[in-house]
Each structure stands twice: as structure tokens, then as C-alpha cells.
C-alpha positions in Angstrom: 0.0 0.0 0.0 1.7 3.1 -1.1 0.3 6.5 -0.2 0.3 9.4 -2.5 0.4 12.9 -1.4 -1.0 15.7 -3.6 0.9 18.9 -3.8 -1.4 21.9 -4.1 -1.1 23.6 -7.4 0.9 26.8 -7.6 2.9 26.3 -4.4 6.5 25.3 -5.1 8.3 22.9 -2.9 11.5 24.4 -1.4 14.2 22.7 0.7 14.4 23.4 4.4 16.8 26.3 5.1 19.0 25.8 8.2 18.5 28.5 10.8 21.4 30.9 11.3 22.3 31.8 14.9 21.9 35.5 15.6 25.2 37.4 15.4 26.3 39.1 18.6 29.3 41.2 19.2 31.8 39.6 21.6 32.5 41.7 24.7 36.3 42.4 24.7 38.1 40.6 27.5 35.2 38.2 28.2 34.1 35.0 26.8 30.5 36.3 26.5 28.8 33.7 28.6 25.8 34.7 30.6 27.5 34.0 33.9 30.5 36.2 33.1 28.4 39.0 31.9 26.2 38.9 35.0 29.2 38.7 37.3 30.7 41.8 35.6 27.5 43.8 35.8 27.1 42.9 39.5 30.6 43.9 40.3 30.4 47.3 38.5 27.0 48.2 40.1 26.8 50.3 43.1 24.6 49.5 46.1 21.0 50.7 45.7 18.5 51.5 48.4 14.9 50.1 48.2 12.0 52.5 48.7 11.4 51.0 52.2 15.1 51.5 53.2 15.1 55.1 51.9 12.0 55.8 54.0 13.7 54.3 57.1 16.9 56.3 56.5 14.9 59.5 56.1 12.7 58.9 59.1 15.7 58.0 61.3 17.8 60.9 60.0 20.6 58.5 58.8 23.1 59.8 56.3 26.2 58.2 54.8 29.4 59.8 53.7 31.1 58.8 50.5 33.6 56.8 52.6 30.8 54.9 54.3 29.1 54.1 51.0 32.4 52.8 49.7 32.8 50.6 52.8 29.2 49.4 52.4 30.0 48.3 48.8 33.1 46.5 50.0 31.0 44.7 52.7 28.4 43.6 50.1 31.2 42.3 47.9 32.7 40.4 50.9 29.3 38.8 51.6 28.9 37.9 47.9 32.3 36.3 47.8 31.4 34.1 50.8 28.0 33.1 49.3 25.8 35.4 51.3 22.3 36.1 49.9 20.5 38.1 52.6 23.2 39.8 54.8 23.1 41.9 57.9 25.8 44.6 57.7 26.7 46.5 60.8 28.3 49.8 59.7 29.3 52.1 62.5 26.1 52.5 64.5 23.7 51.4 61.7 22.3 48.0 60.8 21.5 47.3 57.2 19.8 44.2 55.7 21.1 43.8 52.2 20.0 41.6 49.3 23.4 40.6 48.0 22.2 39.2 44.7 20.8 42.5 43.5 23.0 44.7 45.7 20.0 46.4 47.3 19.6 47.6 50.9 16.3 46.3 52.1 16.0 48.1 55.4 18.1 50.1 57.9 18.1 50.8 61.6 20.2 53.1 63.7 21.6 52.4 67.1 18.6 53.6 69.1 16.3 51.1 67.3 18.7 48.1 67.4 18.0 47.1 71.0 15.8 44.1 71.5 15.4 43.5 67.7 15.5 40.2 66.1 16.8 39.9 62.5 15.2 37.1 60.6 15.7 35.7 57.1 19.4 36.5 56.9 22.1 34.0 56.2 25.2 36.0 56.9 26.5 39.1 58.7 29.4 41.5 58.1 30.5 43.7 61.0 32.6 46.7 60.1 
């Protein structure tokens, strides 16, 4: 039993064309893998403050100097290198809970509000 297929009239049969991969420009000095690009972007980014953390800083009249912000960035990098994900950073008289993966301060407390507080859902701490 052989089957016959009818080709509609007026439609030419064409061979399947192989798909071409999209061309991307290689990033100089990198192999272009997603992991390397992500790691580079995370390293060059500065620490951000969430809206919640910004409100807490304003309400508690907490201000950082350029030097303190640099120290905070170094602390986040230390936590990242050790595998921290949600880190408590004690910087001078301020406690900051930081999401290390996206380099964002989630909340902040000053020394007056630190007493009798429990920090949950953190996996590491950096004391400076």
C-alpha cells in the first residue's frame, strides 16, 4: 500500500533552510557567557536602596558619607564572595539588611532602634 500525497497547485516545494544563529558582538576581554556578563554587571554596580530602606533612612535621619558608602559596597562584595544572599551589615552605628544578589539595601536601623530587635531571614553578617 503506497500512499500518494498531492501537492497543491501553484505552491513550489522548497528545501528546508538551516537557521542561522543571531550574530552578537563579543565583549572584549570576556568569553561572552551569561554567567561572566552577569558577574561583571554585578561587580560594577553600586549598592542601591529600596524605597522601604530610603523611607527608614529619612525617618531616622541616617546619612552616609562617600567613605561609608564605599565601605558598604566592599562589605556587600565580601558577603557575595562568601556566598551570602541576605546579609546583615553593621556599619558604624547602623544595621542594614542587604539583598546581596541585586546589591540592594532592604531596610536600615540606627543604634537607638537596634536594642531588642531580632533579624530574621538573613544568612550572613558583616561587621565593620
